N, C-alpha and C positions, 0 to 999 in steps of 0.2 A: 748742781743739784739734779736729781733724777727728773724733777718736773721740768726744769729749764732745758735739759737735753731732750726731753720728749717734745717740748715746744719747738725747739729749733729743728728737730728732725721732722716734725709734722709740717712746718712751713716749707722745708726744702722738699719733702715728699709731695706736697701739693703742687709746688712749682714744677717739679720734675713730672709729676703725673699729667699736668696740663701739656707739657712739651710732648710727652709720649702719646697723649691722646691726639694731638694735632698730627703727629706723624702717622699714627695708625689711620686716622680718617683720610689723610691725603693718599696713603698707600691704598686703602680701600676704594676710594674714588678712582684712582688710577687703574687698579685692577678691573674695576667695573667697566671703565671706558674701553680698556683693551679688549675685554671679553665682548663688548657690544660691537665693536668694529672687526671682530674676527670674521673670516669668510663663512658664508651661510652653510658650508658643507661641514664645518666643525661641529661636533656633537660632544656632549658631556654624558658621563653615566648618570643614570637616575639613581639616587641613593635611598629613596623611600618607596619600598615595594609595595606597601599598603595602598599608597596613592596610585601607583601604577596599576595594581589590581583594580581599583575602582575605575580608573579610566578605561581598562580593557573591558571591564563588564559593561561599560556604556557603549563601547565601539563594536564589540563582537570579537570573534577569534579567527585567527588564521595560522596555519602551520605551513612553513616553507620547506619544500623538498630541496635540501641542499645539494644533492647530487645531480638532480635533473634541472634545477632552476625553476621548476613548474610550481606555481602557487596553488594551494588547495584550501578551500573555504571551509571553516567550521564555525557553526553558530554557537552562542552561549548556551542556548536551550535547544533540546533535540528537535523540537518543532518550530523553531523560530525561522521566518521566511525572509528576512531582510538581509541583503548583501550590502555591507557597508565598506567604504574604502576612504583613505585619506590621500588626496592628491598633493604631490610635491609641486614645488615651484617650477620644476623642470617638465612637468606634465605627466611624469610617471606616477603610477598608482601604487601606493604603499599600503598594504593591509596590516592593521595592528594585530600582534600575536598575543597569545596567553600561554602560560607555563603549561607543559604536559601534565604536571601534577595537579593543575587545577582544571584541566579538561574533563568533560563529562565522559564517563564510561569508557575509559581507555582510548580516547580517539587519537592517541599518539601515532597509531599506525595509519599509514597513508591509505590503506584499503578502506579504512572505516571513517574517512573524513567526509561528511555530507556535503553534497552540492546542493545549495538551497534552492527551492522552488519560490517563484514569486507570489504564490498564493497560499503558503503555509500560514498557519495560525499559532500563536504561543498559547500556552496553557492558561494564562491569565487574562487574555483579551482577544478579541476577534478584530483583526485589522481589516480595513476597507480594501475591497478588490481594486486592483489598478485598471485604469482604463486603457484602451488600445493606444491612445496617444501617449499615455505616461510610459506603457511598455516599450512603445517605439522610441521614445526619447531616451529611455534607459539603455536600450540596445545600441543607439547611435553613440550615446556617451561611452558605453563600454568598448565599442569599436574604435573610438578615438583614443581611449586609454591604452587599448592593446596596440594600436598603431604607434603611439609615442613609445610604448615599451620596446617594441621591436626596432624602432628607429634608434633608441639609445643602445640597444645591443649591437646593431650594425655599425654605429659610429664609435663604439668603444666607450660610451658614456655609462656611468653607473649611477644608480639611484643613491641620493645622499642619505644613507641610513646604515646603522651598524648594530650589531647584536650585543646586547649588554646582560651581564649576569647580575641579577638583583637580589639574590637570596643568600649572598655570602657563602655559597657552597652547599647550602641546604636544598632539600627537595629536588635533588638530582640536577641542580644547575638551571634555575628558572631563567628563561630568556625573554627580552622584550626588544621593541624596535624603537629607535630614536631617529627622527627625520626632520628635515627642514620644515615640514608642515606643521610641527608641533613645538615650535620655539617657545611659545608662551608657556606651555606646559613644562618645558625643560627648565625655564627660569623659575617657575614656581617651585618645581621639585628641587632645583639646585639651591634656592634660597632656604628651603626647609630642610632639605636632605644633607646639605653640606655645612650645617652648623658646627658640627664637631670638627671639620676641617679648618673652618675659619677661626675656631677657638684655638687650635693648635698653632695656627700660623700667628695670630695675635700674641700668644704667649712667648713664641720664639722672638718676635720683634721686641716685645717688652723686656724680655731677658737681656737682649743685646743693648738696648738703650740703657737699662739699668747698670750694666756692667761699665759702660763708658762714663756714665755720670758719677758712679762711685769712685772711679779712678781720679776724676777731677776733684771730688770731694775730699779724697785722701790727701790731695796736695794742699788744699785750703784748711781743712780742719782735721788734721791727721789724728789729733788726740781724741776726737769724737767718732771717727769712722767705725772703730771696732764695736763700740756700744751701739751705734746706729744699726749696724748689720744684725747684731745680736737681737735688738729690739724688733727689727724687721722679721727676723726668723721666728720669734715668739708670736708676733702679730700674725704671721702667716699660717700658724698651725690651725686656728679655727676656720680659716678660709679653706685649707686642704681638707679638714674634716667635713665641712659643708659640701665641698666638691665630691669627696668620696661617698658621702650620704646620697647625693644627687645621682651619682653614677650608679650606686647600688639599686636605687629605686628604678632607674631607667633599665638596668639589666633585668630586674625582677619583672618589669612590665613587658620587656621583650621576651623574656622566658615564658610568661603567661600567653603572650600572643603566639609564640613558637609552639608551645604545647597544643593550643587550639589548632593552629595550622597543621601540625603534625597529625593530629586526630582526624581532621577533615582529609588530609592527604592519604592517611592510612585507609580510610573508607574508599576514597576514589581509587587508590591503587588496588584494592581488593576487587573492585568493580571492573577496573581496567583489566585485571588478570583473567576475569571470567570472559571478557570480551575478546581479549587477545588470542583466544583459542581458535577463532574463526576469522578467515580472510575472505572478504566478499569482493566481487568485481561486477561490472556492468557487462551484459551480454553484447557482443558485437555480432549482429546478424543482419541479413538483407531484410528481413521483415521489421527490424527496428523495434519501435514500441509496441508493435502488434505481434510479436514473436510467440508462436505456439509450437513447442518443441516437437510434438507428434504429428503435426500438420505442416510444418515448415522444414522437414528433412529433405533438403534439396538433393543431397547425395544419394538417398534411397530412391527418390522419385525418378532421377535420371537413369536409374539402373532397372526400372521396371520394364518387362518385356513388352507390355501393352498398357494403354490407357483407355481402351475401348468401353470398359465398364466402370469408368470413373475412379480406376485405382489410384490415380494421382491425387484424389480428393479424400482418400481414406487415411487411416492412422498408419504412420511409419515411424515408430519411436526410435530415437538414437540408443545405441548400445549402453552408453554411459549417460544417464540423465543429467542435464546441465545443473550446476550449482551456482550459476551466476544470476544476477538480477536484471530484469528487463528494465530499460530506461523509461522515463515518463516522456510523453510528447511535450514539445515546447509549448508553454502557456497553459499547461493542465491545471485545473482548479477543481475544488470540491464539487461534485455533481449536484445538480438541482434536485430538490426533494420531490418525491411523489405526493400529490398526483400532478403537480405542474409538470414534471419531467415526462409525462406521457405525451405532452404537446410540444415541448421544446427542451433542448439540451444545449450545453456550451459547445460551440463549434470546435474549439481547440482541444477538447477532450477526445473527440473522434474526428480529426480534421481531414475528412474525405469528402469530395464534392462530385465524384463520378455519378452516384446515384441520383443526385440532385439534378444533375444535367440530363441524364437519360430518362429518369422516372419523374421528374418534376411536373411533367404534364399530367401524369396520373395521380398526382398528389401523394406521392410516397413521402418525399422530404424536400425541403427547400432551405436555401441559405438566406438568413435574414441578419446581416450585420454580424454580431458575435454569437449569434444563435443558429442552431439547426432547427427548423420548424416542421412539425409533422401534422399536416392537415387531417389525417385519418384515413386517407384514401388507399387504394390498392389497384392492382391491374383490373380486377373485375369488380371493384367497388370504388370507382374514381371519386364519387361524390360522398363518400363517407361510409365507415364500417357499420354504424348503427342501423341505417335503413336496411343494409344487406342482412345483418343478423336478424333483424325483426322479420324480414322477408322470409328467411329460412324457416323460422318457427311458425310463421303464419301459414306456410304451405304444408308443414307437418307438425301439428301441435304436439304429437307424441314426444317430440325432441325435448320440449319443456326445459329450456335453458335454466341452469341453476337449481333445478330440482332433480328430475330424472337424469339429465345430462349434466354432469359435474366436471369430469376430467376428459379432455380432448386432446388430440394430436394434430398440429397444423403443420402440414408438409410443404417446404419451400415457402417459408413464412414471410419473406421479404423483410420489412423493418418491423414486423410484429404487431401491426395495428389491429388485425383481426383479434388476436388474443388480448391485446391492451384494452380494447373496448368491451370485451366479454367479462372483464372483472366487474363491470356494472351489473352483470347478470348472475354473479356468483359462480362463474365458470373459470376454472383453472385450466390454462392452455399450456401444453408443452409444444413450444414452436422450435422448428429446426431448419437449417439450410446449410448447404456446404460453404466452405471458404473458397469462393470462386470469383468470376469477373464482376458479380454484383458486389462490389467493394464494401465490406464491412457492414452488411445488412444485419447479421446477427449481433455485431457490436453495437449497432444503433439501438436494437431492441433491448439489449441488457442495460445500456446507458439510460434508456427510458424508464427502466424499472419493470420490464416484461420478461417473463421466463422464456429462455431461449438457449440453445445449444448448437454446436457445430456437428453436423453429421451429413452423410450422403447415402443415397440409396444406390449402392454399388454392388460389391461381391459379398458383403458380410451382413448378418442380421443387425438390426438396430438393437442397442442395448437396453431392451425392456422385456419384461416377461410377456407371456401370451395372454391374450383376452383381458387386457386391463383398461383399454380406452373405450369410454362410452360412445364417442364419435371421432371420425377422422375427417379432416378438411384439406381439400386441395383446390386452391384457386389459381388456376393457370400455372401450376408449379413445375411445368416442363419436364415431368417424369414420364418416360415411354412405358406406360403401364402394360401395354398389350404385347410387347415383344418377348421373344425367347420363352414361349410357353406361359407368359404372364408372371414370370418370377417375381417382379417387384410388386405386383398387385397382391400376389399370394403372401407376401411379407405383411402387408396391410391386413390380410385376412387373418394372419397369425395374431396380430396385436389387437384386433377389433373384438370387443365383447360380443358374445352371441346376442343378437337382438339390437345391436348397435348400428349406427348409420355412417355410411360413407357419403360425404358431401363433396361433389365434384363440379367445379364451375370452370369450364374451359371452352375454347372456340369449337371443338368438334361437335359440341352439343347443339349449337345454333348457327354455325356457318355451313355454307354448302359448296365450298371449294373441294377439288378432288382429294387433296390431303386430309382435310378435316373429315370428309365423308368416309375415307378409308379407315381412318383411326376410329371413328364412331362404330363402323361396322365390326371391327376387330374387338373393341370394348364390349359391345353388346353380346357378341359370341362367347367372350371370355367370362363375363359376369354371369351369363346364363349357366355356363358349364360349372361355375363355382357355387351355383345355387343361390346367388344373391338376388333378392327380390327388388327388381327395378320398380320403385314406388311412384315416382313423379318427376316430370320435367315441368319446372316452372318457367313459363315463357318470358320472353324479354319484358322487363319493366320500363317504364318511361324514363326513370332516372338514370340507372346504370346501363340499361340496354344489353344485359346479359341474361343467359339462361343458366338454370342450375339443375343438376341431376342428383337424385337421392337414391341410394342403394341400402338395403338392409340385410345384414348377416343372419342366416337362419338360426334357429334355437334347437333344431333337431337334425338328425342325419337321414331323414326319410328321403329327401331329394337326392342326397349324395349316393346313397345305396341304390337308387332306382335308375341311375345314370346308365345309358347304353354303352358309353365309352368311359374308361377310366382316364379322362383328360379333364383338367389336371389331375395327375395321379395322387393317390393317398400317400402320405409319408410312411416311411418304415416304422413299424410298431416300436422299435428301439429309440427312435428319434424323440428326444425331449423337447417339447415345444417351448418350455421355459428357458432352455439353455440358449444364451444369447451373447456371451462374451467371446468374440473372435470365432464365430461360428459361420461357416460358409453358407450362403443362400442356396436353397434348393427349390426347384419348381414343382413343389408338392404342397398338399394341404392336409390339415389334421382335422379329424372328426370333432364335432363339438361334444362336450361332456353332457351326459344325459342322466346319470345318477344324481338324485336330488340332493345328496350330501357332498357332491363334488363341486369344486370352485368352477363357476361360470354357468352352472345349471339354472341358477336363479339370478335375477337382477338385484343389485344392492338396494338398501333402503335410500329413500330420497334424501338429498342434501338438506339440512345439516345433520340428520339423524344418523347417518351412516358414519360420521366421524368418530363418535364415541362408542358405538355399538360393536361388539366383537363379531366378525363375520360368521355366518352360519356354518361354514366349512372348517372353522379353525380348529375344532377338536380333533381333526384328523391330522393336524400339522404339529410336530414336535420341534421346539426351538430350545437348543441348549439343554435338552433332556426335561424340560419343564412342561407342565400342563398349561398349554398355550392360552387358552381362554382366560384363565385366572391370571396369568402372567401378563396378558395383554391389558386387562384392567388394572392390575397393580402398576404397570409401567405408565399408564396414562396418569393415574393419580400421582405417582412419583414425579413425573415431569411438571404437572401442574403445580405441585407444592414448590419445586425448585425455581420455577420461573416466577411465581408470584411472590416468593418470600426472598429470593436471592437475585435472580438475573434482572428483574425489572427495577429493583431499587438499590441492591447492595453492592454492585461490582463496578460501577462508574460508566455504564453504557447509556448514551443518549438515544433512546429508541425511536425518537422523532426523526432522526437522521438515518434510520435503518430501513432498507426496503428489500434488497436482494439478500437472502440468507441461504446458507448451505449447511446441511447436517452431514459431516464427513463420514460418520458411521451411524446410520439410522438402523434401528432394529424394528420397532413396530411404527415408527413415525410419531411417537409420543411427544417428542420435543417440538415438532412442527404443529401437531394438533394443539398443543398447550398455548400456542401463539396465535390461534385463530382470531382472536378479537383485536389484533393489531393489524395495521395496514402494511403487512409483509407477506412475501411468498417464500417458501422454503424448498430448495432442491435437496431431496433426500437421496443420499448416496449409500448404496449397499455394497460393501467391498466384496470382491469375488471370493475371498477366502472366509467369508462369514456365511452363516445360515441364510438361505434364500427367503427373506421376509418381504421383498419388494412387492409381491402380489398383495400382501396384507396392507401395505401403505397405499396402493392404488384403490383397494376395496374401501378404504376410508375416505376417499375423494381427495387425496394428496397425490403429488407427483414425485418421481425419483428416477434413478438410473443405476445400472451396475458400473462399477469402475475398479481399477487396480491402481491404488495409490503409490505404487513404485513407478508409475508412469505419469505423464502429464495428462491433465484433464482437458477435454475438448471444449475449451471456452477461451475468449480473448483475455488479455491482461486486464486487470482493473475491473473485474465484472461483479464482485460481490462486496457487500457492506459489512457482513459478519459471517465467519466460519465457526462452526461449532464441532469440536472433536472430543467425543466421550469414549475413553479407553480405546483409542485408536493406535496411538503411536507405540505403546509397549508391544502390542502384537505386530505392528508393521516393522519395528526395529529387527525382528527375527528374520525378515525377508530382504530388507534393503536399508541403505543408509538413510539417516534422517536429515542430513544437511541438504541433499537434493529435494527432499520432500518439503523442508521448510522454504526452500527457494521457490518451489511451486505454490506453496501457500502465499508467499510474498507476491508471486505473479498474479495470482487470482484475486487477492484482496486489494481493495482500493486504498490509496492513502487516506489516513484517519479511520480505516476500517478496523474492525475489532476481531480478534481471535480468542475463543474461550476454549480451554483445555481442561478436561477432567481425566486424571490418570494417576499412576502410582508416583510417589515423591521423587523417585530417581529420574523418571521421565520429566516430571514437572521442572526439576532443577535443570535438566538439560535444555529443555525447550525455553526456559526462561533466560539462560545463558545466551543461547542463540538469538533470542528476541532482542536482548540487550545489545548484542554485537551488531544487530541490524538498526540500532538506535530507535527501537520501538520503546513506547512508554508503557511501563508496568502499571496497570490500573488497580489490579486486586490479586492477592494471593491468599490462600488458606490451606491449611493441612490438618488432617485428622485420621489417625489409625493408618498412617503410611499412604493415605489417599489425599491427593492435593487438587486444588482448583486454582487455575491461573487465567487472568484476563489481561491481555496486552493489546495496545493499540499501535498500528502501523503509522509511520510518519512519511513525510515526503523525501526523506533522505535517500540519496543514491551514492555509491561510492565513485571514485574518480578514476581508478584504474579499470582497464578493459580486458575482457577475456573473449577471444574470437572463437566462435563456434563453427569450425570448418564445415561440418555437415549442413549448416544453415546459411551458407554463403553461395548466392547464385553466380 
């Protein structure tokens, strides 16, 4: 009967099934035992790419250069600062990798793989700073790992790792690393990822066992064998259908996952395509992290016919501006915020000790553990700048710091303490000094958050218009004012506002040695011939034991016209006193303006009223063909609205961390004026091909400079927290390439610094692509009527490949 046949068949099938199950279990344990006792160098392909992606997200990323064997580190996040590695049992270090298709912003190119800094922060959290002990420990660990790696290379040993393709041929062949150090992960991945292989193997074993047993059954129960097999075939149909359904569900799930992955990959490939248009390298120069292209042109300096007038300290820009990136100093970290930075900075941000050794006794700077401390002293004010500043005003109350005297020039500024403490008096100081044997003095000032620039009084005019500084200060600045017809002091006369003061504190004033007496005699003769009114010598005080001389520039030409000798001579009538970019110094002087409608004939309003009031002489100046006074007011309102409504809240800028700001294309200084209530200072740059509005900026009580952005700026790397470029790049692109310009922006800007660009959309798109290729973070974008706004943040990323700048190698 059918029922009887079914019962007999079920019994036999149950018995056979137990036998087959025992065999399968035995084989499985045997295979497991063999697998466990395989040599540790044996690796198995990981079959679960999702799990691998999760593991790689936790461990970080690394791309291996197959041609050179060099390892290059890539973090998961653009601003991630942790370098993670997996150590193999042999001591070699294996960095986990991630697929190029999953890397951020096209980091499949070697030139764009960031070398992480130990002090970078992720976008989601602030990680604690590492102590010196931790850093030292990590350095020693890295040295040991490198030593083991080289040892393995020398002895012919290879790390136990192999590349595996885990995407089944999709996404361009995603590769991962399998090593001895991740055995447990491999077991987990194998147990989960090899289920389909185990099923196939089990089916093959079951099929073979079933065939043998059926043959035996045919001998014993030949008459029932055919029916049994037919019944088994009928019974297997639902199982096959179930298997097919399960397979379809798995395929559907896989397709869904694949569609999602493909969508993400498409976006990343699009981003990668934008970034791959630019290849960045680290500059290899003698100056290293302090490289300044126009001041470190060793090739040009060696060919100077003379250096008698400090020509070697002046600008000598290379013919081809460098397009490489300046490296970071080892141990660099985010600068300390103002006002704490006035008194101390991180040592490794400016790791120079010469000034501390030479000038420590004068309280310029001292080394204290991981900090550089600035006690506030100087050569002429050893016991602090504040008593020195108060003493000057007490001697001449007309100076009136922060009211009548708002903008001053500090010549040979040292570490900038004089200007740093004048902030308390609402005085804005433009400090400058050359890049000379006083190592990194201007860099110290900028790192402290004090306005400063690199310049030398040599053969060229300083890049400022005439008659814009309310006062000029020199405290033992080592400038030979009296030589060659007083050429250098006459440059100060050009810059000093009529009625302004020259404050001179130097040894010739109070020392009686032969050299000092000779200099004092020549200075007295020269200043008398220039009609400067020698107003006062403040005798030695008990604290600093120095004397101070004050000179006042005349406000009329009566004295000049009544001189018996034309020495120093008057400048040629065709000489423009405001022309200052690459203009050779002349030993001559200009008359002061006397027409009451001319700039310089009247003193500006007291601070802060002068900031928002159009200068009285502005109606005589035309800017871009507009009625200037009305345009001045409209410009100020325009920038107040933009800053209050957009910049302060809407573009992702943390203004509490902003101190040093540069407006790369200032017109009236409206951008800087609108920031007056923040604890920032702004360097207003007027490009040389723009209308000359820099006198307007100084008249408002702000500071600025002329510059050509096709060349490098006279500042140290990592000087500014925020750069602002309003309709600069579109005009600049007509004169020079933008890639070197953005490399210069990267040089000037500090890691985690901000670049804000307002320009046409074509330029915005180009700058955004370059910023992404630099691994910068896009914080904000907006477009309207073909005009765009872009805000990007620099990261700590540096490329690994190097470009040697031959002109900068000593």
